[in-house]
Structures are given as structure tokens and as C-alpha cells.
N, CA, C, O and the ligand as a Tripos MOL2 file, in Angstrom:
@<TRIPOS>MOLECULE
protein
  301   299    76     0     0
PROTEIN
NO_CHARGES

@<TRIPOS>ATOM
      1 N         114.1320   91.5360  163.8090 N.3       1 MET1
      2 CA        112.8680   92.2740  163.8380 C.3       1 MET1
      3 C         112.0090   91.7750  162.6920 C.2       1 MET1
      4 O         112.4410   91.7290  161.5400 O.2       1 MET1
      5 N         110.7730   91.3980  163.0340 N.am      2 LEU2
      6 CA        109.8740   90.8760  161.9970 C.3       2 LEU2
      7 C         109.0040   92.0300  161.4400 C.2       2 LEU2
      8 O         108.3420   92.7670  162.1690 O.2       2 LEU2
      9 N         109.0530   92.1250  160.1590 N.am      3 MET3
     10 CA        108.2080   93.1510  159.5140 C.3       3 MET3
     11 C         107.2180   92.5040  158.5710 C.2       3 MET3
     12 O         107.6030   91.8720  157.5880 O.2       3 MET3
     13 N         105.9710   92.6610  158.8660 N.am      4 SER4
     14 CA        104.9220   92.0340  157.9780 C.3       4 SER4
     15 C         104.5610   92.9200  156.8530 C.2       4 SER4
     16 O         103.9230   92.4710  155.9020 O.2       4 SER4
     17 N         104.9420   94.1790  156.9100 N.am      5 SER5
     18 CA        104.5210   95.1020  155.8670 C.3       5 SER5
     19 C         105.7200   95.9620  155.4190 C.2       5 SER5
     20 O         106.5310   96.4140  156.2270 O.2       5 SER5
     21 N         105.7850   96.1510  154.1780 N.am      6 ARG6
     22 CA        106.9080   96.9460  153.6890 C.3       6 ARG6
     23 C         106.6680   98.4370  154.0500 C.2       6 ARG6
     24 O         107.5680   99.2670  153.9210 O.2       6 ARG6
     25 N         105.4240   98.7580  154.5080 N.am      7 TYR7
     26 CA        105.2170  100.1550  154.9070 C.3       7 TYR7
     27 C         105.5940  100.4270  156.3370 C.2       7 TYR7
     28 O         105.7490  101.5800  156.7400 O.2       7 TYR7
     29 N         105.7460   99.3420  157.1270 N.am      8 LEU8
     30 CA        106.0130   99.5280  158.5360 C.3       8 LEU8
     31 C         107.4930   99.6950  158.8070 C.2       8 LEU8
     32 O         108.1480   98.8120  159.3590 O.2       8 LEU8
     33 N         108.0140  100.8690  158.3990 N.am      9 VAL9
     34 CA        109.4510  101.1950  158.6810 C.3       9 VAL9
     35 C         109.4360  102.2080  159.7980 C.2       9 VAL9
     36 O         108.4580  102.9030  160.0740 O.2       9 VAL9
     37 N         110.6000  102.2370  160.4190 N.am     10 ASN10
     38 CA        110.7780  103.2090  161.5220 C.3      10 ASN10
     39 C         110.4640  104.6500  161.0970 C.2      10 ASN10
     40 O         110.9660  105.1310  160.0810 O.2      10 ASN10
     41 N         109.6530  105.3070  161.8650 N.am     11 GLY11
     42 CA        109.3970  106.6940  161.5520 C.3      11 GLY11
     43 C         108.2400  106.9910  160.6310 C.2      11 GLY11
     44 O         107.7870  108.1270  160.4930 O.2      11 GLY11
     45 N         107.7800  105.9250  160.0050 N.am     12 SER12
     46 CA        106.5880  106.1030  159.1310 C.3      12 SER12
     47 C         105.3880  106.1330  159.9620 C.2      12 SER12
     48 O         105.2800  105.3750  160.9260 O.2      12 SER12
     49 N         104.4430  107.0050  159.6220 N.am     13 PRO13
     50 CA        103.2100  107.1050  160.4200 C.3      13 PRO13
     51 C         102.3080  105.9110  160.2610 C.2      13 PRO13
     52 O         102.1980  105.3200  159.1870 O.2      13 PRO13
     53 N         101.6670  105.5720  161.3540 N.am     14 ARG14
     54 CA        100.7430  104.3750  161.3180 C.3      14 ARG14
     55 C          99.3420  104.7880  161.6280 C.2      14 ARG14
     56 O          98.4460  103.9520  161.7390 O.2      14 ARG14
     57 N          99.1330  106.1390  161.7780 N.am     15 CYS15
     58 CA         97.7340  106.5810  162.0320 C.3      15 CYS15
     59 C          97.4130  107.6790  161.0260 C.2      15 CYS15
     60 O          98.2980  108.3440  160.4880 O.2      15 CYS15
     61 N          96.1100  107.8430  160.7930 N.am     16 CYS16
     62 CA         95.6240  108.8700  159.9100 C.3      16 CYS16
     63 C          95.9850  110.1870  160.5790 C.2      16 CYS16
     64 O          95.7360  110.3390  161.7750 O.2      16 CYS16
     65 N          96.5530  111.1330  159.8670 N.am     17 MET17
     66 CA         96.9020  112.4230  160.5140 C.3      17 MET17
     67 C          95.6780  113.3710  160.5520 C.2      17 MET17
     68 O          95.7590  114.5050  161.0240 O.2      17 MET17
     69 N          94.5840  112.8720  160.0520 N.am     18 PHE18
     70 CA         93.3620  113.7390  160.0790 C.3      18 PHE18
     71 C          92.4460  113.2770  161.2420 C.2      18 PHE18
     72 O          92.1110  114.0450  162.1440 O.2      18 PHE18
     73 N          92.0690  112.0150  161.1730 N.am     19 CYS19
     74 CA         91.0690  111.5180  162.2110 C.3      19 CYS19
     75 C          91.8190  110.6940  163.2400 C.2      19 CYS19
     76 O          91.2370  110.3710  164.2760 O.2      19 CYS19
     77 N          93.0960  110.3280  163.0150 N.am     20 GLY20
     78 CA         93.7880  109.6020  164.1090 C.3      20 GLY20
     79 C          93.5930  108.2030  164.1060 C.2      20 GLY20
     80 O          94.1860  107.5210  164.9410 O.2      20 GLY20
     81 N          92.7660  107.6380  163.1980 N.am     21 GLU21
     82 CA         92.5670  106.1740  163.1640 C.3      21 GLU21
     83 C          93.7710  105.4590  162.6490 C.2      21 GLU21
     84 O          94.4190  105.9310  161.7150 O.2      21 GLU21
     85 N          94.0950  104.3210  163.2380 N.am     22 PRO22
     86 CA         95.2050  103.5090  162.7080 C.3      22 PRO22
     87 C          94.8750  102.9380  161.3450 C.2      22 PRO22
     88 O          93.7220  102.6240  161.0500 O.2      22 PRO22
     89 N          95.8900  102.8080  160.5240 N.am     23 PHE23
     90 CA         95.6890  102.2670  159.1780 C.3      23 PHE23
     91 C          95.2920  100.7990  159.2820 C.2      23 PHE23
     92 O          95.7390  100.0920  160.1860 O.2      23 PHE23
     93 N          94.4780  100.3580  158.3820 N.am     24 ARG24
     94 CA         93.9600   99.0040  158.4150 C.3      24 ARG24
     95 C          94.7580   98.1300  157.4550 C.2      24 ARG24
     96 O          95.0120   98.5020  156.3090 O.2      24 ARG24
     97 N          95.1500   96.9470  157.9610 N.am     25 PRO25
     98 CA         95.8740   96.0370  157.0910 C.3      25 PRO25
     99 C          94.9570   95.3520  156.1010 C.2      25 PRO25
    100 O          93.8410   94.9740  156.4570 O.2      25 PRO25
    101 N          95.3840   95.1890  154.9140 N.am     26 ARG26
    102 CA         94.6230   94.4560  153.8940 C.3      26 ARG26
    103 C          95.6160   93.6440  153.0130 C.2      26 ARG26
    104 O          96.5760   94.1540  152.4370 O.2      26 ARG26
    105 N          95.2940   92.3650  152.9700 N.am     27 ASP27
    106 CA         96.1410   91.4320  152.2220 C.3      27 ASP27
    107 C          97.5590   91.4390  152.7430 C.2      27 ASP27
    108 O          98.5180   91.3090  151.9830 O.2      27 ASP27
    109 N          97.6820   91.5960  154.0780 N.am     28 GLY28
    110 CA         98.9990   91.5060  154.7000 C.3      28 GLY28
    111 C          99.7850   92.8300  154.6900 C.2      28 GLY28
    112 O         100.8370   92.9430  155.3200 O.2      28 GLY28
    113 N          99.2540   93.8260  153.9640 N.am     29 ASP29
    114 CA         99.9730   95.0670  153.9350 C.3      29 ASP29
    115 C          99.0830   96.1670  154.5790 C.2      29 ASP29
    116 O          97.8550   96.1470  154.5030 O.2      29 ASP29
    117 N          99.7740   97.0960  155.1980 N.am     30 ILE30
    118 CA         98.9780   98.2660  155.7560 C.3      30 ILE30
    119 C          98.6990   99.1970  154.6040 C.2      30 ILE30
    120 O          99.5930   99.5960  153.8580 O.2      30 ILE30
    121 N          97.4510   99.5250  154.4840 N.am     31 GLU31
    122 CA         97.0860  100.4010  153.3740 C.3      31 GLU31
    123 C          96.7750  101.7610  153.9250 C.2      31 GLU31
    124 O          96.0870  101.8940  154.9380 O.2      31 GLU31
    125 N          97.2920  102.7940  153.2470 N.am     32 PHE32
    126 CA         96.9330  104.2120  153.6460 C.3      32 PHE32
    127 C          96.9340  104.9890  152.3830 C.2      32 PHE32
    128 O          97.4000  104.5640  151.3260 O.2      32 PHE32
    129 N          96.3720  106.1840  152.5580 N.am     33 TRP33
    130 CA         96.3120  107.1500  151.4290 C.3      33 TRP33
    131 C          97.4270  108.1330  151.5810 C.2      33 TRP33
    132 O          97.5620  108.7740  152.6230 O.2      33 TRP33
    133 N          98.2280  108.2610  150.5570 N.am     34 ARG34
    134 CA         99.3630  109.1910  150.6940 C.3      34 ARG34
    135 C          99.2430  110.3120  149.6350 C.2      34 ARG34
    136 O          99.1110  110.0820  148.4330 O.2      34 ARG34
    137 N          99.2980  111.5300  150.1780 N.am     35 THR35
    138 CA         99.1390  112.6740  149.2560 C.3      35 THR35
    139 C         100.4650  113.0040  148.6690 C.2      35 THR35
    140 O         101.5050  112.4890  149.0790 O.2      35 THR35
    141 N         100.4100  113.9280  147.6390 N.am     36 SER36
    142 CA        101.6170  114.3550  146.9920 C.3      36 SER36
    143 C         102.5540  115.1060  147.9270 C.2      36 SER36
    144 O         103.7620  115.2100  147.7160 O.2      36 SER36
    145 N         101.8910  115.6420  149.0150 N.am     37 ALA37
    146 CA        102.7180  116.3700  150.0000 C.3      37 ALA37
    147 C         103.3730  115.4750  150.9930 C.2      37 ALA37
    148 O         104.1040  115.9510  151.8610 O.2      37 ALA37
    149 N         103.1310  114.1490  150.8980 N.am     38 GLY38
    150 CA        103.7550  113.1860  151.7730 C.3      38 GLY38
    151 C         102.9890  113.0000  153.1200 C.2      38 GLY38
    152 O         103.5330  112.5060  154.1080 O.2      38 GLY38
    153 N         101.7260  113.4140  153.1020 N.am     39 GLN39
    154 CA        100.8950  113.2060  154.2840 C.3      39 GLN39
    155 C         100.1130  111.8810  154.1440 C.2      39 GLN39
    156 O          99.7510  111.4480  153.0490 O.2      39 GLN39
    157 N          99.8760  111.2690  155.3120 N.am     40 HIS40
    158 CA         99.2490  109.9420  155.2880 C.3      40 HIS40
    159 C          97.8730  110.0130  155.9310 C.2      40 HIS40
    160 O          97.6910  110.5810  157.0080 O.2      40 HIS40
    161 N          96.8990  109.4110  155.2280 N.am     41 PHE41
    162 CA         95.5460  109.3640  155.7330 C.3      41 PHE41
    163 C          94.9960  107.9610  155.5580 C.2      41 PHE41
    164 O          95.5210  107.1640  154.7810 O.2      41 PHE41
    165 N          93.8930  107.6620  156.3180 N.am     42 CYS42
    166 CA         93.3170  106.3480  156.2640 C.3      42 CYS42
    167 C          92.4990  106.1750  155.0120 C.2      42 CYS42
    168 O          92.2710  105.0480  154.5720 O.2      42 CYS42
    169 N          92.0620  107.2430  154.4430 N.am     43 SER43
    170 CA         91.2080  107.1130  153.2670 C.3      43 SER43
    171 C          91.3480  108.4400  152.4860 C.2      43 SER43
    172 O          91.8930  109.4320  152.9680 O.2      43 SER43
    173 N          90.8190  108.3860  151.2540 N.am     44 GLU44
    174 CA         90.8400  109.6090  150.4330 C.3      44 GLU44
    175 C          89.9120  110.6590  150.9480 C.2      44 GLU44
    176 O          90.0700  111.8510  150.6820 O.2      44 GLU44
    177 N          88.8860  110.1750  151.7300 N.am     45 PHE45
    178 CA         87.9830  111.2290  152.3060 C.3      45 PHE45
    179 C          88.6760  112.0510  153.3420 C.2      45 PHE45
    180 O          88.4920  113.2680  153.3910 O.2      45 PHE45
    181 N          89.4930  111.4050  154.1990 N.am     46 CYS46
    182 CA         90.2880  112.1410  155.1970 C.3      46 CYS46
    183 C          91.2390  113.0480  154.4990 C.2      46 CYS46
    184 O          91.4080  114.1840  154.9400 O.2      46 CYS46
    185 N          91.8840  112.6250  153.4250 N.am     47 ALA47
    186 CA         92.8370  113.4050  152.6940 C.3      47 ALA47
    187 C          92.1050  114.6280  152.1210 C.2      47 ALA47
    188 O          92.6440  115.7340  152.1390 O.2      47 ALA47
    189 N          90.9190  114.4360  151.6300 N.am     48 ASP48
    190 CA         90.1730  115.5260  151.0460 C.3      48 ASP48
    191 C          89.7580  116.5100  152.1500 C.2      48 ASP48
    192 O          89.8730  117.7210  151.9610 O.2      48 ASP48
    193 N          89.2830  116.0180  153.2860 N.am     49 ASP49
    194 CA         88.8260  116.8580  154.3740 C.3      49 ASP49
    195 C          90.0520  117.7150  154.8840 C.2      49 ASP49
    196 O          89.9440  118.9200  155.1100 O.2      49 ASP49
    197 N          91.1850  117.0310  155.0420 N.am     50 ALA50
    198 CA         92.3340  117.7110  155.5640 C.3      50 ALA50
    199 C          92.8340  118.7980  154.6380 C.2      50 ALA50
    200 O          93.2990  119.8570  155.0610 O.2      50 ALA50
    201 N          92.7180  118.4920  153.3540 N.am     51 GLU51
    202 CA         93.1230  119.4820  152.3310 C.3      51 GLU51
    203 C          92.2320  120.7050  152.4210 C.2      51 GLU51
    204 O          92.6810  121.8510  152.3790 O.2      51 GLU51
    205 N          90.9390  120.4040  152.5470 N.am     52 GLU52
    206 CA         89.9510  121.5300  152.6600 C.3      52 GLU52
    207 C          90.1540  122.3600  153.8990 C.2      52 GLU52
    208 O          90.0710  123.5880  153.8700 O.2      52 GLU52
    209 N          90.4330  121.6430  155.0320 N.am     53 ALA53
    210 CA         90.6420  122.3460  156.2640 C.3      53 ALA53
    211 C          91.8910  123.2220  156.1680 C.2      53 ALA53
    212 O          91.9110  124.3400  156.6830 O.2      53 ALA53
    213 N          92.9460  122.7030  155.4980 N.am     54 GLN54
    214 CA         94.1700  123.5210  155.3320 C.3      54 GLN54
    215 C          93.8860  124.6720  154.4580 C.2      54 GLN54
    216 O          94.3890  125.7680  154.7080 O.2      54 GLN54
    217 N          93.0700  124.4780  153.3970 N.am     55 PHE55
    218 CA         92.7580  125.5590  152.4560 C.3      55 PHE55
    219 C          92.0100  126.6740  153.2550 C.2      55 PHE55
    220 O          92.3110  127.8570  153.0930 O.2      55 PHE55
    221 N          91.0420  126.2810  154.1100 N.am     56 ARG56
    222 CA         90.3360  127.2620  154.8640 C.3      56 ARG56
    223 C          91.2090  127.9770  155.7960 C.2      56 ARG56
    224 O          91.0640  129.1860  155.9730 O.2      56 ARG56
    225 N          92.1660  127.2520  156.4390 N.am     57 LYS57
    226 CA         93.0920  127.9100  157.3660 C.3      57 LYS57
    227 C          93.9200  128.9310  156.6620 C.2      57 LYS57
    228 O          94.1850  130.0090  157.1930 O.2      57 LYS57
    229 N          94.3430  128.5910  155.4360 N.am     58 ARG58
    230 CA         95.2100  129.4750  154.6790 C.3      58 ARG58
    231 C          94.3760  130.7380  154.3450 C.2      58 ARG58
    232 O          94.8510  131.8670  154.4680 O.2      58 ARG58
    233 N          93.1370  130.5050  153.9240 N.am     59 ARG59
    234 CA         92.2640  131.6860  153.5640 C.3      59 ARG59
    235 C          92.0480  132.5200  154.7900 C.2      59 ARG59
    236 O          92.0760  133.7470  154.6950 O.2      59 ARG59
    237 N          91.8270  131.9040  155.9740 N.am     60 ALA60
    238 CA         91.6070  132.6980  157.1950 C.3      60 ALA60
    239 C          92.8590  133.4720  157.5440 C.2      60 ALA60
    240 O          92.7710  134.6250  157.9660 O.2      60 ALA60
    241 N          94.0360  132.8600  157.3770 N.am     61 ALA61
    242 CA         95.2910  133.5500  157.6650 C.3      61 ALA61
    243 C          95.4490  134.7310  156.7220 C.2      61 ALA61
    244 O          95.8710  135.8120  157.1340 O.2      61 ALA61
    245 N          95.1100  134.5230  155.4550 N.am     62 ALA62
    246 CA         95.2080  135.6300  154.5000 C.3      62 ALA62
    247 C          94.2870  136.7770  154.8100 C.2      62 ALA62
    248 O          94.6050  137.9350  154.5380 O.2      62 ALA62
    249 N          93.1350  136.4550  155.3830 N.am     63 ALA63
    250 CA         92.1730  137.4530  155.7060 C.3      63 ALA63
    251 C          92.6690  138.2140  156.9310 C.2      63 ALA63
    252 O          92.4830  139.4280  157.0180 O.2      63 ALA63
    253 N          93.2990  137.5160  157.8810 N.am     64 THR64
    254 CA         93.7540  138.2220  159.0780 C.3      64 THR64
    255 C          95.0000  139.0350  158.8090 C.2      64 THR64
    256 O          95.2120  140.0870  159.4110 O.2      64 THR64
    257 N          95.8260  138.5390  157.8970 N.am     65 HIS65
    258 CA         97.0570  139.2370  157.5670 C.3      65 HIS65
    259 C          97.0530  139.4880  155.9920 C.2      65 HIS65
    260 O          97.5590  138.6980  155.1950 O.2      65 HIS65
    261 N          96.4750  140.5850  155.6640 N.am     66 PRO66
    262 CA         96.2790  140.8620  154.1940 C.3      66 PRO66
    263 C          97.6110  140.8660  153.4710 C.2      66 PRO66
    264 O          97.6650  140.5300  152.2880 O.2      66 PRO66
    265 N          98.6720  141.2320  154.1410 N.am     67 GLY67
    266 CA         99.9790  141.2880  153.4980 C.3      67 GLY67
    267 C         100.4860  139.9530  152.9870 C.2      67 GLY67
    268 O         101.2960  139.8900  152.0620 O.2      67 GLY67
    269 N          99.9910  138.8730  153.6130 N.am     68 LEU68
    270 CA        100.4650  137.5290  153.2880 C.3      68 LEU68
    271 C          99.7220  136.9260  152.1790 C.2      68 LEU68
    272 O         100.0040  135.7970  151.7790 O.2      68 LEU68
    273 N          98.7430  137.6640  151.6440 N.am     69 GLY69
    274 CA         97.8910  137.1350  150.5660 C.3      69 GLY69
    275 C          98.6650  137.1060  149.2530 C.2      69 GLY69
    276 O          99.8930  137.0120  149.2290 O.2      69 GLY69
    277 N          97.9230  137.1870  148.1890 N.am     70 ALA70
    278 CA         98.5520  137.1300  146.7950 C.3      70 ALA70
    279 C          99.2610  138.4380  146.5860 C.2      70 ALA70
    280 O          98.6160  139.4850  146.5400 O.2      70 ALA70
    281 N         100.5730  138.4110  146.4580 N.am     71 GLY71
    282 CA        101.3540  139.5320  146.1590 C.3      71 GLY71
    283 C         101.5320  140.4800  147.3260 C.2      71 GLY71
    284 O         100.8190  140.3650  148.3230 O.2      71 GLY71
    285 N         102.4790  141.4280  147.2270 N.am     72 SER72
    286 CA        102.6720  142.4150  148.2750 C.3      72 SER72
    287 C         102.1300  143.7760  147.8410 C.2      72 SER72
    288 O         102.2920  144.1840  146.6910 O.2      72 SER72
    289 N         101.4800  144.4740  148.7870 N.am     73 PRO73
    290 CA        100.9000  145.8010  148.4810 C.3      73 PRO73
    291 C         101.9630  146.8890  148.4140 C.2      73 PRO73
    292 O         101.6500  148.0310  148.0770 O.2      73 PRO73
    293 N         103.1940  146.5640  148.7220 N.am     74 HIS74
    294 CA        104.2400  147.6340  148.7960 C.3      74 HIS74
    295 C         105.2070  147.5870  147.6270 C.2      74 HIS74
    296 O         106.3720  147.9600  147.7710 O.2      74 HIS74
    297 N         104.7350  147.1270  146.4600 N.am     75 LEU75
    298 CA        105.6300  147.0200  145.3190 C.3      75 LEU75
    299 C         105.7630  148.3400  144.6540 C.2      75 LEU75
    300 O         106.4820  148.4610  143.6620 O.2      75 LEU75
    301 ZN         91.3280  109.2300  158.6450 Zn       76 ZN76
@<TRIPOS>BOND
     1     1     2 1
     2     2     3 1
     3     3     4 2
     4     3     5 am
     5     5     6 1
     6     6     7 1
     7     7     8 2
     8     7     9 am
     9     9    10 1
    10    10    11 1
    11    11    12 2
    12    11    13 am
    13    13    14 1
    14    14    15 1
    15    15    16 2
    16    15    17 am
    17    17    18 1
    18    18    19 1
    19    19    20 2
    20    19    21 am
    21    21    22 1
    22    22    23 1
    23    23    24 2
    24    23    25 am
    25    25    26 1
    26    26    27 1
    27    27    28 2
    28    27    29 am
    29    29    30 1
    30    30    31 1
    31    31    32 2
    32    31    33 am
    33    33    34 1
    34    34    35 1
    35    35    36 2
    36    35    37 am
    37    37    38 1
    38    38    39 1
    39    39    40 2
    40    39    41 am
    41    41    42 1
    42    42    43 1
    43    43    44 2
    44    43    45 am
    45    45    46 1
    46    46    47 1
    47    47    48 2
    48    47    49 am
    49    49    50 1
    50    50    51 1
    51    51    52 2
    52    51    53 am
    53    53    54 1
    54    54    55 1
    55    55    56 2
    56    55    57 am
    57    57    58 1
    58    58    59 1
    59    59    60 2
    60    59    61 am
    61    61    62 1
    62    62    63 1
    63    63    64 2
    64    63    65 am
    65    65    66 1
    66    66    67 1
    67    67    68 2
    68    67    69 am
    69    69    70 1
    70    70    71 1
    71    71    72 2
    72    71    73 am
    73    73    74 1
    74    74    75 1
    75    75    76 2
    76    75    77 am
    77    77    78 1
    78    78    79 1
    79    79    80 2
    80    79    81 am
    81    81    82 1
    82    82    83 1
    83    83    84 2
    84    83    85 am
    85    85    86 1
    86    86    87 1
    87    87    88 2
    88    87    89 am
    89    89    90 1
    90    90    91 1
    91    91    92 2
    92    91    93 am
    93    93    94 1
    94    94    95 1
    95    95    96 2
    96    95    97 am
    97    97    98 1
    98    98    99 1
    99    99   100 2
   100    99   101 am
   101   101   102 1
   102   102   103 1
   103   103   104 2
   104   103   105 am
   105   105   106 1
   106   106   107 1
   107   107   108 2
   108   107   109 am
   109   109   110 1
   110   110   111 1
   111   111   112 2
   112   111   113 am
   113   113   114 1
   114   114   115 1
   115   115   116 2
   116   115   117 am
   117   117   118 1
   118   118   119 1
   119   119   120 2
   120   119   121 am
   121   121   122 1
   122   122   123 1
   123   123   124 2
   124   123   125 am
   125   125   126 1
   126   126   127 1
   127   127   128 2
   128   127   129 am
   129   129   130 1
   130   130   131 1
   131   131   132 2
   132   131   133 am
   133   133   134 1
   134   134   135 1
   135   135   136 2
   136   135   137 am
   137   137   138 1
   138   138   139 1
   139   139   140 2
   140   139   141 am
   141   141   142 1
   142   142   143 1
   143   143   144 2
   144   143   145 am
   145   145   146 1
   146   146   147 1
   147   147   148 2
   148   147   149 am
   149   149   150 1
   150   150   151 1
   151   151   152 2
   152   151   153 am
   153   153   154 1
   154   154   155 1
   155   155   156 2
   156   155   157 am
   157   157   158 1
   158   158   159 1
   159   159   160 2
   160   159   161 am
   161   161   162 1
   162   162   163 1
   163   163   164 2
   164   163   165 am
   165   165   166 1
   166   166   167 1
   167   167   168 2
   168   167   169 am
   169   169   170 1
   170   170   171 1
   171   171   172 2
   172   171   173 am
   173   173   174 1
   174   174   175 1
   175   175   176 2
   176   175   177 am
   177   177   178 1
   178   178   179 1
   179   179   180 2
   180   179   181 am
   181   181   182 1
   182   182   183 1
   183   183   184 2
   184   183   185 am
   185   185   186 1
   186   186   187 1
   187   187   188 2
   188   187   189 am
   189   189   190 1
   190   190   191 1
   191   191   192 2
   192   191   193 am
   193   193   194 1
   194   194   195 1
   195   195   196 2
   196   195   197 am
   197   197   198 1
   198   198   199 1
   199   199   200 2
   200   199   201 am
   201   201   202 1
   202   202   203 1
   203   203   204 2
   204   203   205 am
   205   205   206 1
   206   206   207 1
   207   207   208 2
   208   207   209 am
   209   209   210 1
   210   210   211 1
   211   211   212 2
   212   211   213 am
   213   213   214 1
   214   214   215 1
   215   215   216 2
   216   215   217 am
   217   217   218 1
   218   218   219 1
   219   219   220 2
   220   219   221 am
   221   221   222 1
   222   222   223 1
   223   223   224 2
   224   223   225 am
   225   225   226 1
   226   226   227 1
   227   227   228 2
   228   227   229 am
   229   229   230 1
   230   230   231 1
   231   231   232 2
   232   231   233 am
   233   233   234 1
   234   234   235 1
   235   235   236 2
   236   235   237 am
   237   237   238 1
   238   238   239 1
   239   239   240 2
   240   239   241 am
   241   241   242 1
   242   242   243 1
   243   243   244 2
   244   243   245 am
   245   245   246 1
   246   246   247 1
   247   247   248 2
   248   247   249 am
   249   249   250 1
   250   250   251 1
   251   251   252 2
   252   251   253 am
   253   253   254 1
   254   254   255 1
   255   255   256 2
   256   255   257 am
   257   257   258 1
   258   258   259 1
   259   259   260 2
   260   259   261 am
   261   261   262 1
   262   262   263 1
   263   263   264 2
   264   263   265 am
   265   265   266 1
   266   266   267 1
   267   267   268 2
   268   267   269 am
   269   269   270 1
   270   270   271 1
   271   271   272 2
   272   271   273 am
   273   273   274 1
   274   274   275 1
   275   275   276 2
   276   275   277 am
   277   277   278 1
   278   278   279 1
   279   279   280 2
   280   279   281 am
   281   281   282 1
   282   282   283 1
   283   283   284 2
   284   283   285 am
   285   285   286 1
   286   286   287 1
   287   287   288 2
   288   287   289 am
   289   289   290 1
   290   290   291 1
   291   291   292 2
   292   291   293 am
   293   293   294 1
   294   294   295 1
   295   295   296 2
   296   295   297 am
   297   297   298 1
   298   298   299 1
   299   299   300 2
@<TRIPOS>SUBSTRUCTURE
     1 MET1         2 RESIDUE 1 A MET
     2 LEU2         6 RESIDUE 1 A LEU
     3 MET3        10 RESIDUE 1 A MET
     4 SER4        14 RESIDUE 1 A SER
     5 SER5        18 RESIDUE 1 A SER
     6 ARG6        22 RESIDUE 1 A ARG
     7 TYR7        26 RESIDUE 1 A TYR
     8 LEU8        30 RESIDUE 1 A LEU
     9 VAL9        34 RESIDUE 1 A VAL
    10 ASN10       38 RESIDUE 1 A ASN
    11 GLY11       42 RESIDUE 1 A GLY
    12 SER12       46 RESIDUE 1 A SER
    13 PRO13       50 RESIDUE 1 A PRO
    14 ARG14       54 RESIDUE 1 A ARG
    15 CYS15       58 RESIDUE 1 A CYS
    16 CYS16       62 RESIDUE 1 A CYS
    17 MET17       66 RESIDUE 1 A MET
    18 PHE18       70 RESIDUE 1 A PHE
    19 CYS19       74 RESIDUE 1 A CYS
    20 GLY20       78 RESIDUE 1 A GLY
    21 GLU21       82 RESIDUE 1 A GLU
    22 PRO22       86 RESIDUE 1 A PRO
    23 PHE23       90 RESIDUE 1 A PHE
    24 ARG24       94 RESIDUE 1 A ARG
    25 PRO25       98 RESIDUE 1 A PRO
    26 ARG26      102 RESIDUE 1 A ARG
    27 ASP27      106 RESIDUE 1 A ASP
    28 GLY28      110 RESIDUE 1 A GLY
    29 ASP29      114 RESIDUE 1 A ASP
    30 ILE30      118 RESIDUE 1 A ILE
    31 GLU31      122 RESIDUE 1 A GLU
    32 PHE32      126 RESIDUE 1 A PHE
    33 TRP33      130 RESIDUE 1 A TRP
    34 ARG34      134 RESIDUE 1 A ARG
    35 THR35      138 RESIDUE 1 A THR
    36 SER36      142 RESIDUE 1 A SER
    37 ALA37      146 RESIDUE 1 A ALA
    38 GLY38      150 RESIDUE 1 A GLY
    39 GLN39      154 RESIDUE 1 A GLN
    40 HIS40      158 RESIDUE 1 A HIS
    41 PHE41      162 RESIDUE 1 A PHE
    42 CYS42      166 RESIDUE 1 A CYS
    43 SER43      170 RESIDUE 1 A SER
    44 GLU44      174 RESIDUE 1 A GLU
    45 PHE45      178 RESIDUE 1 A PHE
    46 CYS46      182 RESIDUE 1 A CYS
    47 ALA47      186 RESIDUE 1 A ALA
    48 ASP48      190 RESIDUE 1 A ASP
    49 ASP49      194 RESIDUE 1 A ASP
    50 ALA50      198 RESIDUE 1 A ALA
    51 GLU51      202 RESIDUE 1 A GLU
    52 GLU52      206 RESIDUE 1 A GLU
    53 ALA53      210 RESIDUE 1 A ALA
    54 GLN54      214 RESIDUE 1 A GLN
    55 PHE55      218 RESIDUE 1 A PHE
    56 ARG56      222 RESIDUE 1 A ARG
    57 LYS57      226 RESIDUE 1 A LYS
    58 ARG58      230 RESIDUE 1 A ARG
    59 ARG59      234 RESIDUE 1 A ARG
    60 ALA60      238 RESIDUE 1 A ALA
    61 ALA61      242 RESIDUE 1 A ALA
    62 ALA62      246 RESIDUE 1 A ALA
    63 ALA63      250 RESIDUE 1 A ALA
    64 THR64      254 RESIDUE 1 A THR
    65 HIS65      258 RESIDUE 1 A HIS
    66 PRO66      262 RESIDUE 1 A PRO
    67 GLY67      266 RESIDUE 1 A GLY
    68 LEU68      270 RESIDUE 1 A LEU
    69 GLY69      274 RESIDUE 1 A GLY
    70 ALA70      278 RESIDUE 1 A ALA
    71 GLY71      282 RESIDUE 1 A GLY
    72 SER72      286 RESIDUE 1 A SER
    73 PRO73      290 RESIDUE 1 A PRO
    74 HIS74      294 RESIDUE 1 A HIS
    75 LEU75      298 RESIDUE 1 A LEU
    76 ZN76       301 GROUP 0 **** ****
């Protein structure tokens, strides 16, 4: 099996998980943006957008379920 990139291992994502674009090769290696959470994006912009979307989702969930917010009201 020929591997041109050290990043192209079995199971590793090859597409941006935010916009779905495939990662672009540069200098023979596939380049992608990896967050501390282990998520892969095609650029830091997608990483930022995804983070913001997740943050909004979390806030929306906290608003819908107040008990899941900061702390428990039943202490
Ligand atoms: Zn992207």
C-alpha cells in the first residue's frame, strides 16, 4: 500500500467536518487544521465557525433545559 502522506492513515478523516471539503495537499502532505478536541477542519476559519456553532448549540440546549446549565438548582 502506497502512502504519500503521513496523515493518510486508516480511519483518519480526509474531509473537513464543518464544510465537508476534502483537505488539500501541499508539499506532498495533506494539510488540515486540527483542534485540541481532535476535530479536523480544512482551515482555521471552519474550526472557528464549528466552535461557534457548537457554543450556540450548547447555549440553546441550556436555555431549553435550564437544569443542564451551570450548576444544579436542587442543591
Ligand atoms: Zn472546511
